[in-house]
N, CA, C and O atoms as a Tripos MOL2 file, in Angstrom:
@<TRIPOS>MOLECULE
protein
  216   215    54     0     0
PROTEIN
NO_CHARGES

@<TRIPOS>ATOM
      1 N         -22.5850    6.7690  -27.0000 N.3       1 UNK1
      2 CA        -21.9560    5.5730  -26.4560 C.3       1 UNK1
      3 C         -20.6090    5.4020  -27.1560 C.2       1 UNK1
      4 O         -20.5530    5.0440  -28.3330 O.2       1 UNK1
      5 N         -19.5330    5.6580  -26.4260 N.am      2 UNK2
      6 CA        -18.2070    5.5630  -27.0250 C.3       2 UNK2
      7 C         -17.5680    4.2070  -26.8090 C.2       2 UNK2
      8 O         -17.8270    3.5240  -25.8190 O.2       2 UNK2
      9 N         -16.7470    3.8450  -27.7380 N.am      3 UNK3
     10 CA        -16.0050    2.5900  -27.6330 C.3       3 UNK3
     11 C         -14.5420    2.8940  -27.8860 C.2       3 UNK3
     12 O         -14.2000    3.8310  -28.6080 O.2       3 UNK3
     13 N         -13.6890    2.0920  -27.2840 N.am      4 UNK4
     14 CA        -12.2660    2.2900  -27.5170 C.3       4 UNK4
     15 C         -11.4640    2.0490  -26.2540 C.2       4 UNK4
     16 O         -12.0020    1.6850  -25.2090 O.2       4 UNK4
     17 N         -10.1850    2.2590  -26.3760 N.am      5 UNK5
     18 CA         -9.2830    2.0520  -25.2470 C.3       5 UNK5
     19 C          -9.2670    3.2830  -24.3560 C.2       5 UNK5
     20 O          -9.3800    4.4180  -24.8200 O.2       5 UNK5
     21 N          -9.1240    3.0250  -23.0760 N.am      6 UNK6
     22 CA         -8.9480    4.1160  -22.1230 C.3       6 UNK6
     23 C          -7.6020    3.9060  -21.4350 C.2       6 UNK6
     24 O          -7.3400    2.8400  -20.8800 O.2       6 UNK6
     25 N          -6.7720    4.9080  -21.4740 N.am      7 UNK7
     26 CA         -5.4520    4.8160  -20.8570 C.3       7 UNK7
     27 C          -5.4570    5.6200  -19.5630 C.2       7 UNK7
     28 O          -5.9090    6.7640  -19.5250 O.2       7 UNK7
     29 N          -4.9530    5.0080  -18.5240 N.am      8 UNK8
     30 CA         -4.8910    5.6570  -17.2220 C.3       8 UNK8
     31 C          -3.4480    5.6270  -16.7480 C.2       8 UNK8
     32 O          -2.7850    4.5920  -16.8110 O.2       8 UNK8
     33 N          -2.9730    6.7480  -16.2810 N.am      9 UNK9
     34 CA         -1.6120    6.8250  -15.7400 C.3       9 UNK9
     35 C          -1.7200    6.9620  -14.2260 C.2       9 UNK9
     36 O          -2.4020    7.8540  -13.7220 O.2       9 UNK9
     37 N          -1.0540    6.0870  -13.5180 N.am     10 UNK10
     38 CA         -1.0630    6.1070  -12.0590 C.3      10 UNK10
     39 C           0.3510    6.4050  -11.5800 C.2      10 UNK10
     40 O           1.3100    5.7520  -11.9890 O.2      10 UNK10
     41 N           0.4630    7.3890  -10.7170 N.am     11 UNK11
     42 CA          1.7580    7.7530  -10.1470 C.3      11 UNK11
     43 C           1.6940    7.4680   -8.6540 C.2      11 UNK11
     44 O           0.8420    8.0060   -7.9470 O.2      11 UNK11
     45 N           2.5910    6.6260   -8.1860 N.am     12 UNK12
     46 CA          2.6390    6.2730   -6.7670 C.3      12 UNK12
     47 C           3.9370    6.8110   -6.1930 C.2      12 UNK12
     48 O           5.0230    6.5000   -6.6800 O.2      12 UNK12
     49 N           3.8120    7.6150   -5.1580 N.am     13 UNK13
     50 CA          4.9990    8.1340   -4.4840 C.3      13 UNK13
     51 C           5.1430    7.4120   -3.1590 C.2      13 UNK13
     52 O           4.1960    7.3370   -2.3760 O.2      13 UNK13
     53 N           6.3270    6.8850   -2.9110 N.am     14 UNK14
     54 CA          6.6000    6.1480   -1.6830 C.3      14 UNK14
     55 C           7.5450    6.9920   -0.8370 C.2      14 UNK14
     56 O           8.6280    7.3600   -1.2920 O.2      14 UNK14
     57 N           7.1370    7.2990    0.3960 N.am     15 UNK15
     58 CA          8.0090    8.1210    1.2390 C.3      15 UNK15
     59 C           9.2790    7.3770    1.6180 C.2      15 UNK15
     60 O           9.2750    6.1540    1.7600 O.2      15 UNK15
     61 N          10.3630    8.1200    1.7800 N.am     16 UNK16
     62 CA         11.6370    7.5040    2.1550 C.3      16 UNK16
     63 C          11.6870    7.1990    3.6420 C.2      16 UNK16
     64 O          12.4030    6.2900    4.0630 O.2      16 UNK16
     65 N          10.9380    7.9430    4.4390 N.am     17 UNK17
     66 CA         10.8970    7.6700    5.8770 C.3      17 UNK17
     67 C           9.5390    8.0990    6.4230 C.2      17 UNK17
     68 O           8.8810    8.9790    5.8680 O.2      17 UNK17
     69 N           9.1350    7.4680    7.5090 N.am     18 UNK18
     70 CA          7.8680    7.7790    8.1600 C.3      18 UNK18
     71 C           8.1310    8.1010    9.6230 C.2      18 UNK18
     72 O           9.0410    7.5460   10.2390 O.2      18 UNK18
     73 N           7.3210    9.0100   10.1750 N.am     19 UNK19
     74 CA          7.4480    9.2590   11.6040 C.3      19 UNK19
     75 C           6.6320    8.2050   12.3590 C.2      19 UNK19
     76 O           5.9400    7.3990   11.7380 O.2      19 UNK19
     77 N           6.7080    8.2060   13.6730 N.am     20 UNK20
     78 CA          6.0350    7.1700   14.4670 C.3      20 UNK20
     79 C           4.5290    7.1770   14.2720 C.2      20 UNK20
     80 O           3.9160    6.1110   14.2190 O.2      20 UNK20
     81 N           3.9180    8.3470   14.1650 N.am     21 UNK21
     82 CA          2.4730    8.4290   13.9560 C.3      21 UNK21
     83 C           2.0850    7.7910   12.6210 C.2      21 UNK21
     84 O           1.0990    7.0570   12.5450 O.2      21 UNK21
     85 N           2.8500    8.0670   11.5840 N.am     22 UNK22
     86 CA          2.5710    7.4950   10.2690 C.3      22 UNK22
     87 C           2.7350    5.9810   10.2900 C.2      22 UNK22
     88 O           1.9350    5.2620    9.6910 O.2      22 UNK22
     89 N           3.7640    5.4920   10.9740 N.am     23 UNK23
     90 CA          3.9650    4.0470   11.0970 C.3      23 UNK23
     91 C           2.7910    3.4010   11.8200 C.2      23 UNK23
     92 O           2.3200    2.3360   11.4200 O.2      23 UNK23
     93 N           2.3180    4.0460   12.8870 N.am     24 UNK24
     94 CA          1.1710    3.5150   13.6250 C.3      24 UNK24
     95 C          -0.0710    3.4700   12.7460 C.2      24 UNK24
     96 O          -0.8540    2.5230   12.8250 O.2      24 UNK24
     97 N          -0.2540    4.4800   11.9170 N.am     25 UNK25
     98 CA         -1.4100    4.5030   11.0210 C.3      25 UNK25
     99 C          -1.3350    3.3710    9.9980 C.2      25 UNK25
    100 O          -2.3530    2.7520    9.6870 O.2      25 UNK25
    101 N          -0.1490    3.0980    9.4770 N.am     26 UNK26
    102 CA          0.0270    1.9800    8.5410 C.3      26 UNK26
    103 C          -0.2850    0.6650    9.2470 C.2      26 UNK26
    104 O          -0.9410   -0.2070    8.6770 O.2      26 UNK26
    105 N           0.1800    0.5210   10.4770 N.am     27 UNK27
    106 CA         -0.0950   -0.7100   11.2350 C.3      27 UNK27
    107 C          -1.5900   -0.8690   11.4960 C.2      27 UNK27
    108 O          -2.1190   -1.9770   11.4060 O.2      27 UNK27
    109 N          -2.2780    0.2320   11.8200 N.am     28 UNK28
    110 CA         -3.7240    0.1690   12.0290 C.3      28 UNK28
    111 C          -4.4330   -0.2620   10.7470 C.2      28 UNK28
    112 O          -5.3550   -1.0770   10.7790 O.2      28 UNK28
    113 N          -3.9980    0.2860    9.6360 N.am     29 UNK29
    114 CA         -4.5790   -0.1060    8.3520 C.3      29 UNK29
    115 C          -4.3390   -1.5870    8.0860 C.2      29 UNK29
    116 O          -5.2450   -2.2990    7.6540 O.2      29 UNK29
    117 N          -3.1270   -2.0460    8.3430 N.am     30 UNK30
    118 CA         -2.7920   -3.4580    8.1440 C.3      30 UNK30
    119 C          -3.7020   -4.3490    8.9830 C.2      30 UNK30
    120 O          -4.1910   -5.3690    8.4970 O.2      30 UNK30
    121 N          -3.9300   -3.9730   10.2330 N.am     31 UNK31
    122 CA         -4.7680   -4.7790   11.1230 C.3      31 UNK31
    123 C          -6.2350   -4.7670   10.7140 C.2      31 UNK31
    124 O          -6.9800   -5.6720   11.0880 O.2      31 UNK31
    125 N          -6.6640   -3.7660    9.9580 N.am     32 UNK32
    126 CA         -8.0640   -3.6700    9.5550 C.3      32 UNK32
    127 C          -8.3710   -4.4410    8.2720 C.2      32 UNK32
    128 O          -9.5340   -4.5460    7.8840 O.2      32 UNK32
    129 N          -7.3550   -4.9790    7.6120 N.am     33 UNK33
    130 CA         -7.5690   -5.6880    6.3560 C.3      33 UNK33
    131 C          -7.3490   -7.1820    6.5300 C.2      33 UNK33
    132 O          -6.7400   -7.6350    7.4990 O.2      33 UNK33
    133 N          -7.8570   -7.9250    5.5770 N.am     34 UNK34
    134 CA         -7.6330   -9.3700    5.5590 C.3      34 UNK34
    135 C          -7.1150   -9.7500    4.1810 C.2      34 UNK34
    136 O          -7.2300   -8.9800    3.2270 O.2      34 UNK34
    137 N          -6.5480  -10.9340    4.0870 N.am     35 UNK35
    138 CA         -6.0360  -11.3780    2.7840 C.3      35 UNK35
    139 C          -7.1630  -11.5410    1.7780 C.2      35 UNK35
    140 O          -6.9430  -11.4400    0.5710 O.2      35 UNK35
    141 N          -8.3640  -11.7930    2.2690 N.am     36 UNK36
    142 CA         -9.5090  -11.9230    1.3700 C.3      36 UNK36
    143 C          -9.7810  -10.5940    0.6550 C.2      36 UNK36
    144 O         -10.1780  -10.5730   -0.5100 O.2      36 UNK36
    145 N          -9.5570   -9.4740    1.3820 N.am     37 UNK37
    146 CA         -9.7710   -8.1550    0.7890 C.3      37 UNK37
    147 C          -8.6950   -7.7900   -0.2220 C.2      37 UNK37
    148 O          -8.9740   -7.1510   -1.2360 O.2      37 UNK37
    149 N          -7.4630   -8.2000    0.0620 N.am     38 UNK38
    150 CA         -6.3310   -7.7820   -0.7510 C.3      38 UNK38
    151 C          -5.4800   -8.9870   -1.0940 C.2      38 UNK38
    152 O          -4.7480   -9.5030   -0.2500 O.2      38 UNK38
    153 N          -5.5760   -9.4230   -2.3110 N.am     39 UNK39
    154 CA         -4.8570  -10.6300   -2.7270 C.3      39 UNK39
    155 C          -3.3450  -10.4700   -2.6050 C.2      39 UNK39
    156 O          -2.6460  -11.4440   -2.3260 O.2      39 UNK39
    157 N          -2.8330   -9.2650   -2.8080 N.am     40 UNK40
    158 CA         -1.3860   -9.0450   -2.7550 C.3      40 UNK40
    159 C          -0.9560   -8.4210   -1.4380 C.2      40 UNK40
    160 O           0.1450   -7.8810   -1.3370 O.2      40 UNK40
    161 N          -1.7990   -8.4880   -0.4470 N.am     41 UNK41
    162 CA         -1.5420   -7.8520    0.8400 C.3      41 UNK41
    163 C          -0.2340   -8.3080    1.4580 C.2      41 UNK41
    164 O           0.5590   -7.4840    1.9120 O.2      41 UNK41
    165 N          -0.0060   -9.5810    1.4780 N.am     42 UNK42
    166 CA          1.1810  -10.1000    2.1580 C.3      42 UNK42
    167 C           2.4550   -9.4790    1.5890 C.2      42 UNK42
    168 O           3.2980   -9.0010    2.3480 O.2      42 UNK42
    169 N           2.6040   -9.4810    0.2850 N.am     43 UNK43
    170 CA          3.8390   -8.9460   -0.2870 C.3      43 UNK43
    171 C           3.9560   -7.4460   -0.0360 C.2      43 UNK43
    172 O           5.0560   -6.9470    0.2010 O.2      43 UNK43
    173 N           2.8520   -6.7280   -0.0850 N.am     44 UNK44
    174 CA          2.8720   -5.2900    0.1580 C.3      44 UNK44
    175 C           3.3250   -4.9930    1.5810 C.2      44 UNK44
    176 O           4.2040   -4.1590    1.7980 O.2      44 UNK44
    177 N           2.7230   -5.6760    2.5470 N.am     45 UNK45
    178 CA          3.0660   -5.3960    3.9330 C.3      45 UNK45
    179 C           4.4240   -5.9700    4.3130 C.2      45 UNK45
    180 O           5.0840   -5.4460    5.2110 O.2      45 UNK45
    181 N           4.8440   -7.0200    3.6580 N.am     46 UNK46
    182 CA          6.2100   -7.5110    3.8840 C.3      46 UNK46
    183 C           7.2190   -6.4430    3.4710 C.2      46 UNK46
    184 O           8.2300   -6.2450    4.1440 O.2      46 UNK46
    185 N           6.9440   -5.7620    2.3700 N.am     47 UNK47
    186 CA          7.8310   -4.6950    1.9140 C.3      47 UNK47
    187 C           7.8270   -3.5280    2.9030 C.2      47 UNK47
    188 O           8.8730   -2.9490    3.1970 O.2      47 UNK47
    189 N           6.6340   -3.1880    3.4140 N.am     48 UNK48
    190 CA          6.5630   -2.1130    4.3970 C.3      48 UNK48
    191 C           7.3230   -2.4740    5.6700 C.2      48 UNK48
    192 O           8.0570   -1.6500    6.2150 O.2      48 UNK48
    193 N           7.1460   -3.6990    6.1360 N.am     49 UNK49
    194 CA          7.8410   -4.1310    7.3470 C.3      49 UNK49
    195 C           9.3470   -4.0770    7.1470 C.2      49 UNK49
    196 O          10.0880   -3.6810    8.0470 O.2      49 UNK49
    197 N           9.7920   -4.4750    5.9720 N.am     50 UNK50
    198 CA         11.2270   -4.4220    5.6730 C.3      50 UNK50
    199 C          11.7150   -2.9750    5.7070 C.2      50 UNK50
    200 O          12.8080   -2.6930    6.1990 O.2      50 UNK50
    201 N          10.9020   -2.0630    5.1830 N.am     51 UNK51
    202 CA         11.2680   -0.6560    5.1870 C.3      51 UNK51
    203 C          11.4030   -0.1380    6.6250 C.2      51 UNK51
    204 O          12.3250    0.6200    6.9240 O.2      51 UNK51
    205 N          10.4880   -0.5430    7.5160 N.am     52 UNK52
    206 CA         10.5320   -0.0960    8.9100 C.3      52 UNK52
    207 C          11.7440   -0.6570    9.6340 C.2      52 UNK52
    208 O          12.3100    0.0050   10.5040 O.2      52 UNK52
    209 N          12.1440   -1.8660    9.2830 N.am     53 UNK53
    210 CA         13.2330   -2.5330    9.9910 C.3      53 UNK53
    211 C          14.6140   -2.1380    9.4890 C.2      53 UNK53
    212 O          15.6140   -2.4080   10.1530 O.2      53 UNK53
    213 N          14.6790   -1.5090    8.3390 N.am     54 UNK54
    214 CA         15.9880   -1.1050    7.7830 C.3      54 UNK54
    215 C          16.4800    0.1710    8.4160 C.2      54 UNK54
    216 O          17.5580    0.6550    8.0710 O.2      54 UNK54
@<TRIPOS>BOND
     1     1     2 1
     2     2     3 1
     3     3     4 2
     4     3     5 am
     5     5     6 1
     6     6     7 1
     7     7     8 2
     8     7     9 am
     9     9    10 1
    10    10    11 1
    11    11    12 2
    12    11    13 am
    13    13    14 1
    14    14    15 1
    15    15    16 2
    16    15    17 am
    17    17    18 1
    18    18    19 1
    19    19    20 2
    20    19    21 am
    21    21    22 1
    22    22    23 1
    23    23    24 2
    24    23    25 am
    25    25    26 1
    26    26    27 1
    27    27    28 2
    28    27    29 am
    29    29    30 1
    30    30    31 1
    31    31    32 2
    32    31    33 am
    33    33    34 1
    34    34    35 1
    35    35    36 2
    36    35    37 am
    37    37    38 1
    38    38    39 1
    39    39    40 2
    40    39    41 am
    41    41    42 1
    42    42    43 1
    43    43    44 2
    44    43    45 am
    45    45    46 1
    46    46    47 1
    47    47    48 2
    48    47    49 am
    49    49    50 1
    50    50    51 1
    51    51    52 2
    52    51    53 am
    53    53    54 1
    54    54    55 1
    55    55    56 2
    56    55    57 am
    57    57    58 1
    58    58    59 1
    59    59    60 2
    60    59    61 am
    61    61    62 1
    62    62    63 1
    63    63    64 2
    64    63    65 am
    65    65    66 1
    66    66    67 1
    67    67    68 2
    68    67    69 am
    69    69    70 1
    70    70    71 1
    71    71    72 2
    72    71    73 am
    73    73    74 1
    74    74    75 1
    75    75    76 2
    76    75    77 am
    77    77    78 1
    78    78    79 1
    79    79    80 2
    80    79    81 am
    81    81    82 1
    82    82    83 1
    83    83    84 2
    84    83    85 am
    85    85    86 1
    86    86    87 1
    87    87    88 2
    88    87    89 am
    89    89    90 1
    90    90    91 1
    91    91    92 2
    92    91    93 am
    93    93    94 1
    94    94    95 1
    95    95    96 2
    96    95    97 am
    97    97    98 1
    98    98    99 1
    99    99   100 2
   100    99   101 am
   101   101   102 1
   102   102   103 1
   103   103   104 2
   104   103   105 am
   105   105   106 1
   106   106   107 1
   107   107   108 2
   108   107   109 am
   109   109   110 1
   110   110   111 1
   111   111   112 2
   112   111   113 am
   113   113   114 1
   114   114   115 1
   115   115   116 2
   116   115   117 am
   117   117   118 1
   118   118   119 1
   119   119   120 2
   120   119   121 am
   121   121   122 1
   122   122   123 1
   123   123   124 2
   124   123   125 am
   125   125   126 1
   126   126   127 1
   127   127   128 2
   128   127   129 am
   129   129   130 1
   130   130   131 1
   131   131   132 2
   132   131   133 am
   133   133   134 1
   134   134   135 1
   135   135   136 2
   136   135   137 am
   137   137   138 1
   138   138   139 1
   139   139   140 2
   140   139   141 am
   141   141   142 1
   142   142   143 1
   143   143   144 2
   144   143   145 am
   145   145   146 1
   146   146   147 1
   147   147   148 2
   148   147   149 am
   149   149   150 1
   150   150   151 1
   151   151   152 2
   152   151   153 am
   153   153   154 1
   154   154   155 1
   155   155   156 2
   156   155   157 am
   157   157   158 1
   158   158   159 1
   159   159   160 2
   160   159   161 am
   161   161   162 1
   162   162   163 1
   163   163   164 2
   164   163   165 am
   165   165   166 1
   166   166   167 1
   167   167   168 2
   168   167   169 am
   169   169   170 1
   170   170   171 1
   171   171   172 2
   172   171   173 am
   173   173   174 1
   174   174   175 1
   175   175   176 2
   176   175   177 am
   177   177   178 1
   178   178   179 1
   179   179   180 2
   180   179   181 am
   181   181   182 1
   182   182   183 1
   183   183   184 2
   184   183   185 am
   185   185   186 1
   186   186   187 1
   187   187   188 2
   188   187   189 am
   189   189   190 1
   190   190   191 1
   191   191   192 2
   192   191   193 am
   193   193   194 1
   194   194   195 1
   195   195   196 2
   196   195   197 am
   197   197   198 1
   198   198   199 1
   199   199   200 2
   200   199   201 am
   201   201   202 1
   202   202   203 1
   203   203   204 2
   204   203   205 am
   205   205   206 1
   206   206   207 1
   207   207   208 2
   208   207   209 am
   209   209   210 1
   210   210   211 1
   211   211   212 2
   212   211   213 am
   213   213   214 1
   214   214   215 1
   215   215   216 2
@<TRIPOS>SUBSTRUCTURE
     1 UNK1         2 RESIDUE 1 A UNK
     2 UNK2         6 RESIDUE 1 A UNK
     3 UNK3        10 RESIDUE 1 A UNK
     4 UNK4        14 RESIDUE 1 A UNK
     5 UNK5        18 RESIDUE 1 A UNK
     6 UNK6        22 RESIDUE 1 A UNK
     7 UNK7        26 RESIDUE 1 A UNK
     8 UNK8        30 RESIDUE 1 A UNK
     9 UNK9        34 RESIDUE 1 A UNK
    10 UNK10       38 RESIDUE 1 A UNK
    11 UNK11       42 RESIDUE 1 A UNK
    12 UNK12       46 RESIDUE 1 A UNK
    13 UNK13       50 RESIDUE 1 A UNK
    14 UNK14       54 RESIDUE 1 A UNK
    15 UNK15       58 RESIDUE 1 A UNK
    16 UNK16       62 RESIDUE 1 A UNK
    17 UNK17       66 RESIDUE 1 A UNK
    18 UNK18       70 RESIDUE 1 A UNK
    19 UNK19       74 RESIDUE 1 A UNK
    20 UNK20       78 RESIDUE 1 A UNK
    21 UNK21       82 RESIDUE 1 A UNK
    22 UNK22       86 RESIDUE 1 A UNK
    23 UNK23       90 RESIDUE 1 A UNK
    24 UNK24       94 RESIDUE 1 A UNK
    25 UNK25       98 RESIDUE 1 A UNK
    26 UNK26      102 RESIDUE 1 A UNK
    27 UNK27      106 RESIDUE 1 A UNK
    28 UNK28      110 RESIDUE 1 A UNK
    29 UNK29      114 RESIDUE 1 A UNK
    30 UNK30      118 RESIDUE 1 A UNK
    31 UNK31      122 RESIDUE 1 A UNK
    32 UNK32      126 RESIDUE 1 A UNK
    33 UNK33      130 RESIDUE 1 A UNK
    34 UNK34      134 RESIDUE 1 A UNK
    35 UNK35      138 RESIDUE 1 A UNK
    36 UNK36      142 RESIDUE 1 A UNK
    37 UNK37      146 RESIDUE 1 A UNK
    38 UNK38      150 RESIDUE 1 A UNK
    39 UNK39      154 RESIDUE 1 A UNK
    40 UNK40      158 RESIDUE 1 A UNK
    41 UNK41      162 RESIDUE 1 A UNK
    42 UNK42      166 RESIDUE 1 A UNK
    43 UNK43      170 RESIDUE 1 A UNK
    44 UNK44      174 RESIDUE 1 A UNK
    45 UNK45      178 RESIDUE 1 A UNK
    46 UNK46      182 RESIDUE 1 A UNK
    47 UNK47      186 RESIDUE 1 A UNK
    48 UNK48      190 RESIDUE 1 A UNK
    49 UNK49      194 RESIDUE 1 A UNK
    50 UNK50      198 RESIDUE 1 A UNK
    51 UNK51      202 RESIDUE 1 A UNK
    52 UNK52      206 RESIDUE 1 A UNK
    53 UNK53      210 RESIDUE 1 A UNK
    54 UNK54      214 RESIDUE 1 A UNK
């Protein structure tokens, strides 16, 4: 039984552009979630929407 700190490194890569199929998949994912599932959902999807509109 070990005790101590565990360090985890997470690397997130964000694509610079998405094709139409990828955008549709993101939209499908967005429609399948609720704010109850993801507390930070709104800010995440607001950023994605901004990326699509730029």
